[in-house]
HTML snippet that shows the backbone in 3Dmol.js (N, CA, C, O; Angstrom):
<script src="https://3Dmol.org/build/3Dmol-min.js"></script>
<div id="view" style="width:600px;height:400px;position:relative"></div>
<script>
const pdb = `
ATOM      1  N   MET A   1       0.845  -1.170   0.000  1.00  0.00           N
ATOM      2  CA  MET A   1       0.000   0.000   0.000  1.00  0.00           C
ATOM      3  C   MET A   1       0.897   1.241   0.000  1.00  0.00           C
ATOM      4  O   MET A   1       1.963   1.245   0.615  1.00  0.00           O
ATOM      5  N   ASP A   2       0.466   2.269  -0.679  1.00  0.00           N
ATOM      6  CA  ASP A   2       1.185   3.527  -0.743  1.00  0.00           C
ATOM      7  C   ASP A   2       1.248   4.184   0.635  1.00  0.00           C
ATOM      8  O   ASP A   2       0.333   4.034   1.444  1.00  0.00           O
ATOM      9  N   GLN A   3       2.325   4.905   0.892  1.00  0.00           N
ATOM     10  CA  GLN A   3       2.514   5.544   2.201  1.00  0.00           C
ATOM     11  C   GLN A   3       1.407   6.548   2.512  1.00  0.00           C
ATOM     12  O   GLN A   3       0.947   6.632   3.650  1.00  0.00           O
ATOM     13  N   GLU A   4       0.978   7.309   1.506  1.00  0.00           N
ATOM     14  CA  GLU A   4      -0.072   8.294   1.738  1.00  0.00           C
ATOM     15  C   GLU A   4      -1.411   7.620   2.026  1.00  0.00           C
ATOM     16  O   GLU A   4      -2.178   8.090   2.866  1.00  0.00           O
ATOM     17  N   GLN A   5      -1.689   6.525   1.331  1.00  0.00           N
ATOM     18  CA  GLN A   5      -2.924   5.773   1.597  1.00  0.00           C
ATOM     19  C   GLN A   5      -2.907   5.214   3.014  1.00  0.00           C
ATOM     20  O   GLN A   5      -3.917   5.234   3.716  1.00  0.00           O
ATOM     21  N   LEU A   6      -1.753   4.719   3.418  1.00  0.00           N
ATOM     22  CA  LEU A   6      -1.618   4.165   4.758  1.00  0.00           C
ATOM     23  C   LEU A   6      -1.804   5.244   5.822  1.00  0.00           C
ATOM     24  O   LEU A   6      -2.427   4.999   6.855  1.00  0.00           O
ATOM     25  N   SER A   7      -1.265   6.439   5.571  1.00  0.00           N
ATOM     26  CA  SER A   7      -1.444   7.528   6.530  1.00  0.00           C
ATOM     27  C   SER A   7      -2.908   7.943   6.620  1.00  0.00           C
ATOM     28  O   SER A   7      -3.386   8.294   7.699  1.00  0.00           O
ATOM     29  N   ASN A   8      -3.626   7.905   5.495  1.00  0.00           N
ATOM     30  CA  ASN A   8      -5.064   8.195   5.522  1.00  0.00           C
ATOM     31  C   ASN A   8      -5.824   7.151   6.332  1.00  0.00           C
ATOM     32  O   ASN A   8      -6.769   7.487   7.047  1.00  0.00           O
ATOM     33  N   LEU A   9      -5.418   5.893   6.226  1.00  0.00           N
ATOM     34  CA  LEU A   9      -6.043   4.821   6.991  1.00  0.00           C
ATOM     35  C   LEU A   9      -5.835   5.032   8.494  1.00  0.00           C
ATOM     36  O   LEU A   9      -6.755   4.840   9.289  1.00  0.00           O
ATOM     37  N   PHE A  10      -4.620   5.426   8.872  1.00  0.00           N
ATOM     38  CA  PHE A  10      -4.334   5.732  10.280  1.00  0.00           C
ATOM     39  C   PHE A  10      -5.228   6.873  10.776  1.00  0.00           C
ATOM     40  O   PHE A  10      -5.785   6.805  11.872  1.00  0.00           O
ATOM     41  N   ALA A  11      -5.355   7.922   9.953  1.00  0.00           N
ATOM     42  CA  ALA A  11      -6.132   9.095  10.350  1.00  0.00           C
ATOM     43  C   ALA A  11      -7.627   8.776  10.451  1.00  0.00           C
ATOM     44  O   ALA A  11      -8.294   9.225  11.384  1.00  0.00           O
ATOM     45  N   GLN A  12      -8.147   8.014   9.509  1.00  0.00           N
ATOM     46  CA  GLN A  12      -9.581   7.707   9.492  1.00  0.00           C
ATOM     47  C   GLN A  12     -10.018   6.861  10.673  1.00  0.00           C
ATOM     48  O   GLN A  12     -11.115   7.044  11.202  1.00  0.00           O
ATOM     49  N   HIS A  13      -9.169   5.940  11.087  1.00  0.00           N
ATOM     50  CA  HIS A  13      -9.556   4.977  12.115  1.00  0.00           C
ATOM     51  C   HIS A  13      -8.851   5.177  13.454  1.00  0.00           C
ATOM     52  O   HIS A  13      -8.997   4.353  14.356  1.00  0.00           O
ATOM     53  N   ASP A  14      -8.090   6.258  13.595  1.00  0.00           N
ATOM     54  CA  ASP A  14      -7.348   6.539  14.831  1.00  0.00           C
ATOM     55  C   ASP A  14      -6.523   5.343  15.301  1.00  0.00           C
ATOM     56  O   ASP A  14      -6.583   4.947  16.465  1.00  0.00           O
ATOM     57  N   LEU A  15      -5.756   4.778  14.375  1.00  0.00           N
ATOM     58  CA  LEU A  15      -4.952   3.594  14.672  1.00  0.00           C
ATOM     59  C   LEU A  15      -3.602   3.983  15.278  1.00  0.00           C
ATOM     60  O   LEU A  15      -3.096   5.081  15.045  1.00  0.00           O
ATOM     61  N   LEU A  16      -3.035   3.075  16.050  1.00  0.00           N
ATOM     62  CA  LEU A  16      -1.691   3.254  16.602  1.00  0.00           C
ATOM     63  C   LEU A  16      -0.670   2.378  15.890  1.00  0.00           C
ATOM     64  O   LEU A  16       0.522   2.686  15.890  1.00  0.00           O
ATOM     65  N   ALA A  17      -1.136   1.276  15.278  1.00  0.00           N
ATOM     66  CA  ALA A  17      -0.243   0.367  14.555  1.00  0.00           C
ATOM     67  C   ALA A  17      -1.064  -0.474  13.578  1.00  0.00           C
ATOM     68  O   ALA A  17      -2.252  -0.721  13.784  1.00  0.00           O
ATOM     69  N   ILE A  18      -0.389  -0.907  12.504  1.00  0.00           N
ATOM     70  CA  ILE A  18      -0.999  -1.794  11.512  1.00  0.00           C
ATOM     71  C   ILE A  18       0.012  -2.905  11.223  1.00  0.00           C
ATOM     72  O   ILE A  18       1.193  -2.623  11.018  1.00  0.00           O
ATOM     73  N   PRO A  19      -0.435  -4.157  11.204  1.00  0.00           N
ATOM     74  CA  PRO A  19       0.496  -5.239  10.885  1.00  0.00           C
ATOM     75  C   PRO A  19       0.846  -5.256   9.398  1.00  0.00           C
ATOM     76  O   PRO A  19       0.029  -4.887   8.555  1.00  0.00           O
ATOM     77  N   VAL A  20       2.055  -5.683   9.090  1.00  0.00           N
ATOM     78  CA  VAL A  20       2.504  -5.869   7.714  1.00  0.00           C
ATOM     79  C   VAL A  20       2.559  -7.370   7.467  1.00  0.00           C
ATOM     80  O   VAL A  20       3.247  -8.103   8.178  1.00  0.00           O
ATOM     81  N   ILE A  21       1.824  -7.821   6.447  1.00  0.00           N
ATOM     82  CA  ILE A  21       1.787  -9.263   6.147  1.00  0.00           C
ATOM     83  C   ILE A  21       2.223  -9.499   4.707  1.00  0.00           C
ATOM     84  O   ILE A  21       2.110  -8.617   3.856  1.00  0.00           O
ATOM     85  N   ASP A  22       2.725 -10.711   4.449  1.00  0.00           N
ATOM     86  CA  ASP A  22       3.126 -11.064   3.092  1.00  0.00           C
ATOM     87  C   ASP A  22       1.954 -11.725   2.364  1.00  0.00           C
ATOM     88  O   ASP A  22       0.847 -11.794   2.897  1.00  0.00           O
ATOM     89  N   ALA A  23       2.201 -12.209   1.148  1.00  0.00           N
ATOM     90  CA  ALA A  23       1.149 -12.801   0.320  1.00  0.00           C
ATOM     91  C   ALA A  23       0.548 -14.056   0.956  1.00  0.00           C
ATOM     92  O   ALA A  23      -0.602 -14.396   0.677  1.00  0.00           O
ATOM     93  N   ARG A  24       1.312 -14.749   1.806  1.00  0.00           N
ATOM     94  CA  ARG A  24       0.812 -15.965   2.454  1.00  0.00           C
ATOM     95  C   ARG A  24       0.060 -15.668   3.744  1.00  0.00           C
ATOM     96  O   ARG A  24      -0.504 -16.573   4.359  1.00  0.00           O
ATOM     97  N   GLY A  25       0.050 -14.395   4.156  1.00  0.00           N
ATOM     98  CA  GLY A  25      -0.647 -14.029   5.379  1.00  0.00           C
ATOM     99  C   GLY A  25       0.226 -14.077   6.619  1.00  0.00           C
ATOM    100  O   GLY A  25      -0.279 -13.954   7.735  1.00  0.00           O
ATOM    101  N   CYS A  26       1.527 -14.254   6.441  1.00  0.00           N
ATOM    102  CA  CYS A  26       2.448 -14.268   7.584  1.00  0.00           C
ATOM    103  C   CYS A  26       2.838 -12.845   7.942  1.00  0.00           C
ATOM    104  O   CYS A  26       3.128 -12.022   7.074  1.00  0.00           O
ATOM    105  N   MET A  27       2.839 -12.573   9.246  1.00  0.00           N
ATOM    106  CA  MET A  27       3.179 -11.229   9.708  1.00  0.00           C
ATOM    107  C   MET A  27       4.678 -10.981   9.578  1.00  0.00           C
ATOM    108  O   MET A  27       5.492 -11.778  10.044  1.00  0.00           O
ATOM    109  N   LYS A  28       5.036  -9.860   8.934  1.00  0.00           N
ATOM    110  CA  LYS A  28       6.435  -9.502   8.720  1.00  0.00           C
ATOM    111  C   LYS A  28       6.897  -8.389   9.659  1.00  0.00           C
ATOM    112  O   LYS A  28       8.097  -8.217   9.872  1.00  0.00           O
ATOM    113  N   GLY A  29       5.955  -7.635  10.221  1.00  0.00           N
ATOM    114  CA  GLY A  29       6.300  -6.533  11.109  1.00  0.00           C
ATOM    115  C   GLY A  29       5.082  -5.653  11.317  1.00  0.00           C
ATOM    116  O   GLY A  29       3.954  -6.042  11.013  1.00  0.00           O
ATOM    117  N   ILE A  30       5.331  -4.445  11.848  1.00  0.00           N
ATOM    118  CA  ILE A  30       4.244  -3.499  12.058  1.00  0.00           C
ATOM    119  C   ILE A  30       4.677  -2.104  11.610  1.00  0.00           C
ATOM    120  O   ILE A  30       5.862  -1.773  11.584  1.00  0.00           O
ATOM    121  N   VAL A  31       3.688  -1.311  11.263  1.00  0.00           N
ATOM    122  CA  VAL A  31       3.888   0.103  10.976  1.00  0.00           C
ATOM    123  C   VAL A  31       3.211   0.850  12.115  1.00  0.00           C
ATOM    124  O   VAL A  31       2.024   0.652  12.374  1.00  0.00           O
ATOM    125  N   THR A  32       3.967   1.709  12.798  1.00  0.00           N
ATOM    126  CA  THR A  32       3.408   2.438  13.935  1.00  0.00           C
ATOM    127  C   THR A  32       3.054   3.864  13.540  1.00  0.00           C
ATOM    128  O   THR A  32       3.453   4.355  12.484  1.00  0.00           O
ATOM    129  N   VAL A  33       2.304   4.506  14.403  1.00  0.00           N
ATOM    130  CA  VAL A  33       1.910   5.889  14.154  1.00  0.00           C
ATOM    131  C   VAL A  33       3.138   6.799  14.079  1.00  0.00           C
ATOM    132  O   VAL A  33       3.103   7.805  13.370  1.00  0.00           O
ATOM    133  N   ASP A  34       4.204   6.479  14.778  1.00  0.00           N
ATOM    134  CA  ASP A  34       5.443   7.253  14.697  1.00  0.00           C
ATOM    135  C   ASP A  34       6.023   7.210  13.283  1.00  0.00           C
ATOM    136  O   ASP A  34       6.517   8.216  12.772  1.00  0.00           O
ATOM    137  N   ASP A  35       5.955   6.039  12.663  1.00  0.00           N
ATOM    138  CA  ASP A  35       6.420   5.911  11.278  1.00  0.00           C
ATOM    139  C   ASP A  35       5.596   6.791  10.353  1.00  0.00           C
ATOM    140  O   ASP A  35       6.135   7.427   9.446  1.00  0.00           O
ATOM    141  N   ILE A  36       4.312   6.827  10.578  1.00  0.00           N
ATOM    142  CA  ILE A  36       3.407   7.609   9.740  1.00  0.00           C
ATOM    143  C   ILE A  36       3.643   9.102   9.922  1.00  0.00           C
ATOM    144  O   ILE A  36       3.594   9.858   8.952  1.00  0.00           O
ATOM    145  N   VAL A  37       3.898   9.533  11.148  1.00  0.00           N
ATOM    146  CA  VAL A  37       4.188  10.953  11.395  1.00  0.00           C
ATOM    147  C   VAL A  37       5.418  11.368  10.599  1.00  0.00           C
ATOM    148  O   VAL A  37       5.442  12.451  10.015  1.00  0.00           O
ATOM    149  N   HIS A  38       6.430  10.522  10.570  1.00  0.00           N
ATOM    150  CA  HIS A  38       7.641  10.814   9.804  1.00  0.00           C
ATOM    151  C   HIS A  38       7.320  10.948   8.314  1.00  0.00           C
ATOM    152  O   HIS A  38       7.799  11.872   7.657  1.00  0.00           O
ATOM    153  N   VAL A  39       6.525  10.043   7.791  1.00  0.00           N
ATOM    154  CA  VAL A  39       6.159  10.059   6.371  1.00  0.00           C
ATOM    155  C   VAL A  39       5.351  11.310   6.038  1.00  0.00           C
ATOM    156  O   VAL A  39       5.601  11.957   5.021  1.00  0.00           O
ATOM    157  N   VAL A  40       4.391  11.649   6.884  1.00  0.00           N
ATOM    158  CA  VAL A  40       3.554  12.821   6.630  1.00  0.00           C
ATOM    159  C   VAL A  40       4.396  14.094   6.631  1.00  0.00           C
ATOM    160  O   VAL A  40       4.194  14.967   5.786  1.00  0.00           O
ATOM    161  N   ARG A  41       5.322  14.208   7.555  1.00  0.00           N
ATOM    162  CA  ARG A  41       6.208  15.382   7.597  1.00  0.00           C
ATOM    163  C   ARG A  41       7.056  15.463   6.336  1.00  0.00           C
ATOM    164  O   ARG A  41       7.233  16.535   5.758  1.00  0.00           O
ATOM    165  N   GLN A  42       7.575  14.319   5.922  1.00  0.00           N
ATOM    166  CA  GLN A  42       8.418  14.266   4.727  1.00  0.00           C
ATOM    167  C   GLN A  42       7.619  14.674   3.485  1.00  0.00           C
ATOM    168  O   GLN A  42       8.103  15.452   2.663  1.00  0.00           O
ATOM    169  N   GLU A  43       6.407  14.155   3.351  1.00  0.00           N
ATOM    170  CA  GLU A  43       5.551  14.494   2.207  1.00  0.00           C
ATOM    171  C   GLU A  43       5.188  15.975   2.224  1.00  0.00           C
ATOM    172  O   GLU A  43       5.188  16.622   1.177  1.00  0.00           O
ATOM    173  N   ALA A  44       4.880  16.518   3.400  1.00  0.00           N
ATOM    174  CA  ALA A  44       4.525  17.930   3.509  1.00  0.00           C
ATOM    175  C   ALA A  44       5.702  18.815   3.123  1.00  0.00           C
ATOM    176  O   ALA A  44       5.522  19.829   2.449  1.00  0.00           O
ATOM    177  N   THR A  45       6.897  18.439   3.543  1.00  0.00           N
ATOM    178  CA  THR A  45       8.103  19.200   3.195  1.00  0.00           C
ATOM    179  C   THR A  45       8.316  19.201   1.691  1.00  0.00           C
ATOM    180  O   THR A  45       8.611  20.245   1.109  1.00  0.00           O
ATOM    181  N   GLU A  46       8.171  18.046   1.054  1.00  0.00           N
ATOM    182  CA  GLU A  46       8.334  17.963  -0.398  1.00  0.00           C
ATOM    183  C   GLU A  46       7.285  18.816  -1.110  1.00  0.00           C
ATOM    184  O   GLU A  46       7.604  19.508  -2.077  1.00  0.00           O
ATOM    185  N   ASP A  47       6.043  18.772  -0.642  1.00  0.00           N
ATOM    186  CA  ASP A  47       4.980  19.562  -1.260  1.00  0.00           C
ATOM    187  C   ASP A  47       5.263  21.055  -1.134  1.00  0.00           C
ATOM    188  O   ASP A  47       5.063  21.803  -2.091  1.00  0.00           O
ATOM    189  N   ILE A  48       5.722  21.491   0.023  1.00  0.00           N
ATOM    190  CA  ILE A  48       6.024  22.905   0.233  1.00  0.00           C
ATOM    191  C   ILE A  48       7.195  23.341  -0.647  1.00  0.00           C
ATOM    192  O   ILE A  48       7.182  24.439  -1.203  1.00  0.00           O
ATOM    193  N   GLN A  49       8.197  22.488  -0.772  1.00  0.00           N
ATOM    194  CA  GLN A  49       9.335  22.824  -1.617  1.00  0.00           C
ATOM    195  C   GLN A  49       8.909  22.921  -3.079  1.00  0.00           C
ATOM    196  O   GLN A  49       9.368  23.813  -3.793  1.00  0.00           O
ATOM    197  N   LYS A  50       8.051  22.030  -3.530  1.00  0.00           N
ATOM    198  CA  LYS A  50       7.562  22.081  -4.909  1.00  0.00           C
ATOM    199  C   LYS A  50       6.716  23.327  -5.124  1.00  0.00           C
ATOM    200  O   LYS A  50       6.784  23.949  -6.184  1.00  0.00           O
ATOM    201  N   PHE A  51       5.923  23.692  -4.131  1.00  0.00           N
ATOM    202  CA  PHE A  51       5.103  24.888  -4.215  1.00  0.00           C
ATOM    203  C   PHE A  51       5.981  26.126  -4.325  1.00  0.00           C
ATOM    204  O   PHE A  51       5.613  27.097  -4.987  1.00  0.00           O
ATOM    205  N   GLY A  52       7.127  26.094  -3.684  1.00  0.00           N
ATOM    206  CA  GLY A  52       8.072  27.204  -3.728  1.00  0.00           C
ATOM    207  C   GLY A  52       8.883  27.255  -5.011  1.00  0.00           C
ATOM    208  O   GLY A  52       9.740  28.126  -5.164  1.00  0.00           O
ATOM    209  N   GLY A  53       8.628  26.342  -5.935  1.00  0.00           N
ATOM    210  CA  GLY A  53       9.294  26.371  -7.227  1.00  0.00           C
ATOM    211  C   GLY A  53      10.676  25.764  -7.235  1.00  0.00           C
ATOM    212  O   GLY A  53      11.503  26.118  -8.076  1.00  0.00           O
ATOM    213  N   MET A  54      10.941  24.861  -6.319  1.00  0.00           N
ATOM    214  CA  MET A  54      12.247  24.215  -6.328  1.00  0.00           C
ATOM    215  C   MET A  54      12.084  22.717  -6.176  1.00  0.00           C
ATOM    216  O   MET A  54      11.054  22.233  -5.705  1.00  0.00           O
ATOM    217  N   GLU A  55      13.095  22.002  -6.573  1.00  0.00           N
ATOM    218  CA  GLU A  55      13.101  20.556  -6.437  1.00  0.00           C
ATOM    219  C   GLU A  55      13.206  20.184  -4.963  1.00  0.00           C
ATOM    220  O   GLU A  55      13.836  20.895  -4.180  1.00  0.00           O
ATOM    221  N   ALA A  56      12.594  19.080  -4.593  1.00  0.00           N
ATOM    222  CA  ALA A  56      12.656  18.637  -3.198  1.00  0.00           C
ATOM    223  C   ALA A  56      14.089  18.259  -2.830  1.00  0.00           C
ATOM    224  O   ALA A  56      14.798  17.625  -3.611  1.00  0.00           O
ATOM    225  N   LEU A  57      14.499  18.655  -1.636  1.00  0.00           N
ATOM    226  CA  LEU A  57      15.826  18.300  -1.138  1.00  0.00           C
ATOM    227  C   LEU A  57      15.780  16.886  -0.572  1.00  0.00           C
ATOM    228  O   LEU A  57      14.735  16.435  -0.103  1.00  0.00           O
ATOM    229  N   ASP A  58      16.902  16.193  -0.614  1.00  0.00           N
ATOM    230  CA  ASP A  58      16.967  14.825  -0.116  1.00  0.00           C
ATOM    231  C   ASP A  58      17.252  14.746   1.375  1.00  0.00           C
ATOM    232  O   ASP A  58      17.213  13.662   1.956  1.00  0.00           O
ATOM    233  N   MET A  59      17.539  15.879   1.999  1.00  0.00           N
ATOM    234  CA  MET A  59      17.886  15.915   3.410  1.00  0.00           C
ATOM    235  C   MET A  59      17.314  17.189   4.022  1.00  0.00           C
ATOM    236  O   MET A  59      16.863  18.069   3.289  1.00  0.00           O
ATOM    237  N   PRO A  60      17.323  17.308   5.338  1.00  0.00           N
ATOM    238  CA  PRO A  60      16.814  18.528   5.961  1.00  0.00           C
ATOM    239  C   PRO A  60      17.536  19.776   5.446  1.00  0.00           C
ATOM    240  O   PRO A  60      18.722  19.737   5.118  1.00  0.00           O
ATOM    241  N   TYR A  61      16.800  20.868   5.384  1.00  0.00           N
ATOM    242  CA  TYR A  61      17.304  22.123   4.824  1.00  0.00           C
ATOM    243  C   TYR A  61      18.617  22.562   5.461  1.00  0.00           C
ATOM    244  O   TYR A  61      19.547  22.950   4.754  1.00  0.00           O
ATOM    245  N   LEU A  62      18.703  22.505   6.782  1.00  0.00           N
ATOM    246  CA  LEU A  62      19.904  22.991   7.469  1.00  0.00           C
ATOM    247  C   LEU A  62      21.100  22.051   7.313  1.00  0.00           C
ATOM    248  O   LEU A  62      22.229  22.445   7.604  1.00  0.00           O
ATOM    249  N   ARG A  63      20.877  20.848   6.872  1.00  0.00           N
ATOM    250  CA  ARG A  63      21.984  19.903   6.659  1.00  0.00           C
ATOM    251  C   ARG A  63      22.424  19.846   5.196  1.00  0.00           C
ATOM    252  O   ARG A  63      23.404  19.178   4.867  1.00  0.00           O
ATOM    253  N   SER A  64      21.703  20.544   4.322  1.00  0.00           N
ATOM    254  CA  SER A  64      22.014  20.529   2.895  1.00  0.00           C
ATOM    255  C   SER A  64      23.255  21.366   2.608  1.00  0.00           C
ATOM    256  O   SER A  64      23.493  22.391   3.246  1.00  0.00           O
ATOM    257  N   HIS A  65      24.034  20.912   1.644  1.00  0.00           N
ATOM    258  CA  HIS A  65      25.205  21.662   1.215  1.00  0.00           C
ATOM    259  C   HIS A  65      24.753  22.777   0.284  1.00  0.00           C
ATOM    260  O   HIS A  65      23.768  22.626  -0.439  1.00  0.00           O
ATOM    261  N   ILE A  66      25.458  23.877   0.299  1.00  0.00           N
ATOM    262  CA  ILE A  66      25.080  25.039  -0.498  1.00  0.00           C
ATOM    263  C   ILE A  66      25.081  24.714  -1.988  1.00  0.00           C
ATOM    264  O   ILE A  66      24.219  25.203  -2.719  1.00  0.00           O
ATOM    265  N   LEU A  67      26.021  23.907  -2.452  1.00  0.00           N
ATOM    266  CA  LEU A  67      26.069  23.565  -3.880  1.00  0.00           C
ATOM    267  C   LEU A  67      24.858  22.729  -4.291  1.00  0.00           C
ATOM    268  O   LEU A  67      24.337  22.895  -5.394  1.00  0.00           O
ATOM    269  N   ASP A  68      24.411  21.840  -3.419  1.00  0.00           N
ATOM    270  CA  ASP A  68      23.217  21.052  -3.718  1.00  0.00           C
ATOM    271  C   ASP A  68      21.993  21.952  -3.825  1.00  0.00           C
ATOM    272  O   ASP A  68      21.152  21.763  -4.704  1.00  0.00           O
ATOM    273  N   MET A  69      21.895  22.923  -2.937  1.00  0.00           N
ATOM    274  CA  MET A  69      20.745  23.835  -2.971  1.00  0.00           C
ATOM    275  C   MET A  69      20.787  24.694  -4.228  1.00  0.00           C
ATOM    276  O   MET A  69      19.743  24.971  -4.819  1.00  0.00           O
ATOM    277  N   ILE A  70      21.968  25.116  -4.644  1.00  0.00           N
ATOM    278  CA  ILE A  70      22.085  25.915  -5.864  1.00  0.00           C
ATOM    279  C   ILE A  70      21.665  25.092  -7.070  1.00  0.00           C
ATOM    280  O   ILE A  70      20.942  25.589  -7.933  1.00  0.00           O
ATOM    281  N   LYS A  71      22.106  23.841  -7.145  1.00  0.00           N
ATOM    282  CA  LYS A  71      21.718  22.966  -8.262  1.00  0.00           C
ATOM    283  C   LYS A  71      20.211  22.789  -8.325  1.00  0.00           C
ATOM    284  O   LYS A  71      19.621  22.831  -9.405  1.00  0.00           O
ATOM    285  N   LYS A  72      19.585  22.591  -7.169  1.00  0.00           N
ATOM    286  CA  LYS A  72      18.149  22.342  -7.130  1.00  0.00           C
ATOM    287  C   LYS A  72      17.351  23.597  -7.483  1.00  0.00           C
ATOM    288  O   LYS A  72      16.249  23.489  -8.021  1.00  0.00           O
ATOM    289  N   ARG A  73      17.886  24.785  -7.191  1.00  0.00           N
ATOM    290  CA  ARG A  73      17.150  26.023  -7.396  1.00  0.00           C
ATOM    291  C   ARG A  73      17.578  26.807  -8.625  1.00  0.00           C
ATOM    292  O   ARG A  73      16.924  27.789  -8.975  1.00  0.00           O
ATOM    293  N   ALA A  74      18.640  26.411  -9.283  1.00  0.00           N
ATOM    294  CA  ALA A  74      19.233  27.214 -10.354  1.00  0.00           C
ATOM    295  C   ALA A  74      18.240  27.535 -11.471  1.00  0.00           C
ATOM    296  O   ALA A  74      18.169  28.686 -11.902  1.00  0.00           O
ATOM    297  N   GLY A  75      17.497  26.585 -11.938  1.00  0.00           N
ATOM    298  CA  GLY A  75      16.559  26.823 -13.038  1.00  0.00           C
ATOM    299  C   GLY A  75      15.516  27.858 -12.693  1.00  0.00           C
ATOM    300  O   GLY A  75      15.275  28.788 -13.463  1.00  0.00           O
ATOM    301  N   TRP A  76      14.903  27.704 -11.552  1.00  0.00           N
ATOM    302  CA  TRP A  76      13.861  28.620 -11.114  1.00  0.00           C
ATOM    303  C   TRP A  76      14.425  30.022 -10.858  1.00  0.00           C
ATOM    304  O   TRP A  76      13.831  31.020 -11.267  1.00  0.00           O
ATOM    305  N   LEU A  77      15.561  30.089 -10.187  1.00  0.00           N
ATOM    306  CA  LEU A  77      16.164  31.388  -9.915  1.00  0.00           C
ATOM    307  C   LEU A  77      16.607  32.093 -11.200  1.00  0.00           C
ATOM    308  O   LEU A  77      16.491  33.313 -11.312  1.00  0.00           O
ATOM    309  N   SER A  78      17.108  31.332 -12.156  1.00  0.00           N
ATOM    310  CA  SER A  78      17.511  31.920 -13.438  1.00  0.00           C
ATOM    311  C   SER A  78      16.306  32.489 -14.175  1.00  0.00           C
ATOM    312  O   SER A  78      16.380  33.585 -14.731  1.00  0.00           O
ATOM    313  N   ALA A  79      15.204  31.758 -14.183  1.00  0.00           N
ATOM    314  CA  ALA A  79      13.992  32.239 -14.840  1.00  0.00           C
ATOM    315  C   ALA A  79      13.489  33.528 -14.189  1.00  0.00           C
ATOM    316  O   ALA A  79      13.078  34.455 -14.887  1.00  0.00           O
ATOM    317  N   LEU A  80      13.519  33.590 -12.869  1.00  0.00           N
ATOM    318  CA  LEU A  80      13.097  34.797 -12.174  1.00  0.00           C
ATOM    319  C   LEU A  80      14.027  35.972 -12.482  1.00  0.00           C
ATOM    320  O   LEU A  80      13.577  37.097 -12.696  1.00  0.00           O
ATOM    321  N   PHE A  81      15.319  35.692 -12.498  1.00  0.00           N
ATOM    322  CA  PHE A  81      16.298  36.738 -12.774  1.00  0.00           C
ATOM    323  C   PHE A  81      16.104  37.304 -14.179  1.00  0.00           C
ATOM    324  O   PHE A  81      16.079  38.520 -14.367  1.00  0.00           O
ATOM    325  N   LEU A  82      15.968  36.420 -15.157  1.00  0.00           N
ATOM    326  CA  LEU A  82      15.788  36.875 -16.540  1.00  0.00           C
ATOM    327  C   LEU A  82      14.467  37.617 -16.721  1.00  0.00           C
ATOM    328  O   LEU A  82      14.387  38.578 -17.486  1.00  0.00           O
ATOM    329  N   GLY A  83      13.451  37.174 -16.026  1.00  0.00           N
ATOM    330  CA  GLY A  83      12.154  37.830 -16.121  1.00  0.00           C
ATOM    331  C   GLY A  83      12.138  39.222 -15.526  1.00  0.00           C
ATOM    332  O   GLY A  83      11.320  40.051 -15.923  1.00  0.00           O
ATOM    333  N   GLU A  84      13.011  39.491 -14.599  1.00  0.00           N
ATOM    334  CA  GLU A  84      13.050  40.785 -13.931  1.00  0.00           C
ATOM    335  C   GLU A  84      14.097  41.740 -14.499  1.00  0.00           C
ATOM    336  O   GLU A  84      14.221  42.874 -14.037  1.00  0.00           O
ATOM    337  N   MET A  85      14.851  41.283 -15.499  1.00  0.00           N
ATOM    338  CA  MET A  85      15.856  42.159 -16.086  1.00  0.00           C
ATOM    339  C   MET A  85      15.166  43.307 -16.810  1.00  0.00           C
ATOM    340  O   MET A  85      14.170  43.098 -17.502  1.00  0.00           O
ATOM    341  N   PRO A  86      15.692  44.520 -16.651  1.00  0.00           N
ATOM    342  CA  PRO A  86      15.068  45.646 -17.344  1.00  0.00           C
ATOM    343  C   PRO A  86      15.237  45.524 -18.847  1.00  0.00           C
ATOM    344  O   PRO A  86      16.278  45.087 -19.336  1.00  0.00           O
ATOM    345  N   ARG A  87      14.208  45.913 -19.564  1.00  0.00           N
ATOM    346  CA  ARG A  87      14.271  45.868 -21.037  1.00  0.00           C
ATOM    347  C   ARG A  87      14.849  47.188 -21.553  1.00  0.00           C
ATOM    348  O   ARG A  87      14.640  48.251 -20.967  1.00  0.00           O
ATOM    349  N   ARG A  88      15.556  47.092 -22.629  1.00  0.00           N
ATOM    350  CA  ARG A  88      16.133  48.300 -23.255  1.00  0.00           C
ATOM    351  C   ARG A  88      15.026  49.073 -23.951  1.00  0.00           C
ATOM    352  O   ARG A  88      14.153  48.495 -24.598  1.00  0.00           O
ATOM    353  N   ARG A  89      15.077  50.347 -23.811  1.00  0.00           N
ATOM    354  CA  ARG A  89      14.134  51.215 -24.531  1.00  0.00           C
ATOM    355  C   ARG A  89      14.906  51.933 -25.624  1.00  0.00           C
ATOM    356  O   ARG A  89      16.032  52.382 -25.412  1.00  0.00           O
ATOM    357  N   ARG A  90      14.295  52.036 -26.791  1.00  0.00           N
ATOM    358  CA  ARG A  90      14.952  52.709 -27.913  1.00  0.00           C
ATOM    359  C   ARG A  90      14.272  53.997 -28.228  1.00  0.00           C
ATOM    360  O   ARG A  90      14.685  54.705 -29.146  1.00  0.00           O
TER     361      ARG A  90
END
`;
const viewer = $3Dmol.createViewer("view");
viewer.addModel(pdb, "pdb");
viewer.setStyle({}, {cartoon: {color: "spectrum"}});
viewer.zoomTo();
viewer.render();
</script>
């Protein structure tokens, strides 16, 4: 099941954990609400970054290297810069 679908299932039914089973019905582990909180935060961060016109970072903002941030934002920043350049008047 997709992570977002699973988080919706947790929210709808106020669950604390869901078992993970294989095709034979054997339990392989559990997914806890803590795992879901992490996923929801990660998805929200990616959505906000996309809304801001940049590619999602692979790590927390404060741990990102400056060169990685420049690579991820270069296209958008270049478009903004070119769009704001004054036009020559003749």
